[in-house]
Each structure stands twice: as C-alpha cells, then as structure tokens.
N, C-alpha and C positions, 0 to 999 in steps of 0.2 A: 205253535199252532196246532201240532199233533195233540196238546193236551186239550185245547179248547174243541178240536173235533171231538176227541173221545167224550168230553162232557156233554157235547150235542148228540152223543150216541153213534157217532161215526168212528169206525176203527180205521186208526191211522198210525203205520209203523215207521220209524224213522229209517232212513237208507243211506248207507256209505256209496258215494260214486267217485270214480275217476274220471274226471270233466276232460273232453280234448280242447284243453286250452292253448295248443300248439305243441304239446308233448304226447305224443299216442301211446307210452307206455302201459301195459296192462297191470292189473292187479296179480301178486305174485306171493304165494305164501312163504315164509310166515310174515311178511312185509307187504300189506296190502296197497299201501301207496295212496289210499283214498285222499281226495282234496275238497270234498265237496259234501254237504247233506242236503237230501230233499226228503220227500214222502211216499209212501206206498199206501195209496187210499182204497180201503175195502168197498168194493160195488157189487152189483147182484152179478156182474161179469167176470169178478175176480178182483185182483188187485190192479190199480192204475198208478203209475208214477205221475209224480206232479212236483214241479219244482217251484217253490212259493218266493224264491229269490228273484222270479222274473215278473217282469209288470205287463208282459203284452201275449204271450202264447196262451190260448184258452185250455181249459181242463182236457186232459188226454193227448194233449202234444208236448212235446219238450223241446226246450230251445236247442239251437246245432250244437252248443258245447257237451249237452247231454246225451247227444245221439251217439252211436256205435261206440258206447262206453260200458266198461265192466262196472257192475255195482252189486251191493250186498244188502239185503233187506235183513233189518235186526229182529229175527224172528226165529224163537228157540225150535220152531218146528221144521224150519226150512233155511239151512245155514249154506246154501250153495250159492257161488259167485255166479252171476249171470249176465247177461249183454242184453244192452237196448238197440232197438232196431235204428235204420238209417232210413230217412226219407228219400224218396227217389227227386233229383231236381225239378221235375214237373210241378212239384206240390209247392214248390216256392219260387214264383215267377216275377221277373222284373220286364215290363215291356215298355218301350219308349217309342214316340213318333214325334217328329218335328216335321214341319212344313214351313220352311224359309224362304225368304227373297232376298237375294243378294244385290244390292245397290251398286252403281259404276262408282261411287267412292269408298266403297269397302264396307260401307254400313251394311247391317243385316237386321232384318225384322221378320217376325212369322209368328206361329202358334205351337203349342205341344200338349202331349198328352201322355201322360205317366201312369200305367197300371202295376199296382203292385199287390200280389197275392201271397198268402201263407205268410210265413215270417217276415219276408220285407214288408207286407201290407200292416202286420201288426205293429212292427218297429215304426214305420213311417207313420201311422196313426197315433201312437204314443209320442213321438218327437214333436209332432206338429200340434197336437192338442193340449200338451202338458208345457208348451213354451210360452213365454209373455209374446204377445203379437208381433213387438218389433224383432224378436229373435226368429219367428216363424219364416218371414223371408229369406233369412240366410239359409234356412234349412230346406227350404224350396228350391233355392239354387243348388244346395248340395245333390238333392233326390234327381235334378235333371241330368247331371253328369255330363253337360254339354260344356266343351271348352271352346269359348269365344271370349276376346278381349273387351273388357268393358261390360260383361254380361249383367243386364237388367231385366228382372222380372216386372213387366209393366201391371198385368193383371193375373190373378189366379183363384181358381176355386176348387173345392172338395166334393168328392161324391163318396157314397159308401163309407163315411168315417161314423157313422152312428150303427152300423150292422158290423159286429165282430167278424163274422164270416165272409162277407162281401169283400171283393178286392177293394182297395183305395185307388181313386181314379183322380188325378192331379191334372187340370186342364188350365190353360191360360196363354198369354202373349208374352213376347219378349223382343228384347233388341239388343245389338251388341256391334261388334266389328269382326268382319269374316278374316281368318286366317288363309288368304289367296290373295292372287295377283292377276290382273288382266293384262294381256299382252295383245291388243288388237283382236283378232280372230280367235284368240286363245286364253282359257283361263287356266290356272294351275292352282290345284288345290292339295292342301295337306290333311288327307282324311284322318290320320290319328290326332291331328290337332282339332278335330270336331269330335268325332266318336273313339273314345279310349279303350284299349285292352286294360284290364286289370290281372296282372299276373298273380299279385301278392307272393311275388318271390323275393326270399330274403337275399341280402347282400353276402358276396362271398366271404365264408369265416364269420358270419354272425352267429352262427349256432353250430353247436357239434352233435348236440342232442336230435332225435327225430323231429322232422317239421311237418306238421298235419295243416292241411287246408281243411277250413271247417264249414265253408259257405256251399252246401249242396244245395243248388239253386241253379235256375236257367235264367238267361238275359237274352233279350230281342230288342236292337235298336235299329232304327231306320230314320235316315235324315234325307228329306226331299229339298234340293237346293234349286230354286228357280233364278236364272242369270236375267241380266237387262235383254239379251238374246236368247232364243231357242237353242237348245243344246243339239248339234248334229252327231257328235260322235265323242266317244271316251276311251281313252287309253285302258288298256286292261289291268285291273285291279283286284285281285281275289285269291282266294286260296283256302287251304283248311290245315291246321296243325292239330293233332290228337296224341295225348301223352299223359300217363300217370294220373288219369281220371279228369282230366282237363281238355276239352274241346272247344277251339275256336275256328270259326268260319266266317268269311268276309267276300265281298264283292261290290263293284261298282256298277251301274248300268243307266240306259237312257230310257226315261219313260214319260211320253207326253212333251217332250221338250225341256225337260228337268233331269238334274243328275240326283241318282239315287245312290246313298251310300248305305250298306246294310251289313249288320254285324250281329252274331248269335254266338251265344258261348253257353257251355254247360259246366258245372263244377260240381264233383263228387269228392267226397272225403278221402283224402290222400294221405298215406303215410309212408314218406321216403325222407332219406337224409337231406339237408339243406343243399349239398353239392349236386345230388340226384335231381332235385327239383329244377335246379337251374339248367341241368344237362337235359331233362326229359320235358321242361315246360318251356324255359325260357329260349334256349337256343334253336327250336324248330320255329319260332316266331322271328328270331334274329335273322335266322338263314332266308326265310321268306321277305325280309326286309320291312315287315309291317310297319314298324315305329316311323320310318322315314320315307318310305315309297310314296312319290307324288301321283295325284292324277291329273293328266292333261285333257283337257276338255275342249272341242273344236266347236266354235259358235257360228252360228249362221249369218251373224252380222258382227261388224266390228264394234267392241266398246272401248271408249275413250274414258279413262279415270277422270 
C-alpha cells in the first residue's frame, strides 16, 4: 500500500508499532518489541497514522489496539520512538434502550433501540453489512446484549449505515421469556440476568504478564419492564464501583408504573497485572453483590402465573 501511495504521489512511510493486544509493555532499546506495521501518510497537516489492516475505522482514527501504544516511523530524518494518543470513552458510545412487557405466564415482548457511535458503530456496520442475510440476525441478537431465555428478534431495521460518521441505529421488536417470578403481589427480578456487566476479567492465574483492557468506550443501558399490574414500589438496588479505569453504576426505580433498570459503564485503557484487575475491578462488584442481588417489586394488583 505504501508503494501504491507513493506511485500516486502521496508520501507514505512504514511504521512499527507495539499494539495493545492484551500486553501493555513498551518498546525498549535495543529490543523494540514491535508486533505490527502500519503507515504514516503525509498530509497538509503533517503525518497521519493509518492502519490499513482495519476495515472500519476512517482515515485519521486508529483502532483500539493501536491507541496508547509506542511506535517508530521508519524515517531517517526522525528516529524517535513516539506514542499514540488515547480516545476518551465518550468518543466510542454504546447506548441501549428496551421497552418490554412482561406477561403473567413469564413471556416477554417489546421494542429495542441500540445506538452505536465511534468504533462500536463502525464495527457494527461492518459486521452487519458484510454478512450473509441469515447470519445478520445472529449479529443483531449479539448487539442487543440482552439476556432472555429463547430470545427472538421479530423485526429489525438499520439507520445511519450508509453514513460513515453517523452513529448506527438498530431498532426493532423482540420476544422471549423473562428471568423472573410472580408471587401474588410481588415480582422477583434478577437484573443481571437481563442487563449484564462485562468485566473482561481474566481467570485466576490465566496470565502472568500485564493485562490491559483495550475498550476505551462508554455504555449506557436502560430496560423498562411493564408488568400485568402497575408497580407500586421496588426494593433498593443500586450502587457504584470505580477502580483501575473502569466505572460501573447501576440503579432500579419506578417510573409511571413500570420498573426501570439502568446501568452505565465507562472503560479506559488499563495496565495492571491480572491479579490486580481481579482485586481492583471484580471484587468491588462482587462485594456489592451485583451479579446475584435480586430486585423485589411490589405490585398494585395480584398477578397469577
């Protein structure tokens, strides 16, 4: 590609880079330790790094693995080891909204809207538009990140898929079975069976080398559950855990007779040992009993399954 660009009159220089592929070590003389090659392209504003191996990121933006990484431009005039920048989580956004009706027999149906911007948006467009039609529905379900038994996407549509800079919007309808139980005037909901936290935490002893989370992004998910009877009150379920560049916040509330579960997360590049990731990220959540804490919902009228 560099040769083709030069033939077209565009100066392009090879670049050795140490990608953050889970190991966050730096280039150290005399062993540079580079593991990937990209390009530096000369523009009117100077050199711009571009990774020709990626299929989705536009010119001027690097994939996550090339961010916050040491690199060396093969240029006799400048032999400095330099460092790429790191995008803020707010530049790469995943937003999900669900409006679901819970039936007395445990069935569930409703609508969804998923908005993906930045790297998640480009990845989503590429994965949906390049697959054969039968494989796309599986990818749609993956993008929902909704945990329901027998989840079925009934209808779905795309918006923003023809504009590279526009966020990808995925809307549609779904059905499945709800992970909850009715006990007369009470409904017991397991929120983390519906909207899950993704810790990305390695198992104990899985790695001895430093571990890096690469997904500098923000997520915001809200699930609105409407029961056969209006919700009168809900037990407390909420909290916040922040450590090692990862922030989670979650809460449950009543809004116009419906139960609303909300979760937001922010991930920044983290470089800590595997054991430290478990210590600093997993344990605060485990201490808050996020994974298993149920929500008890008081209903205005008795519901019989």
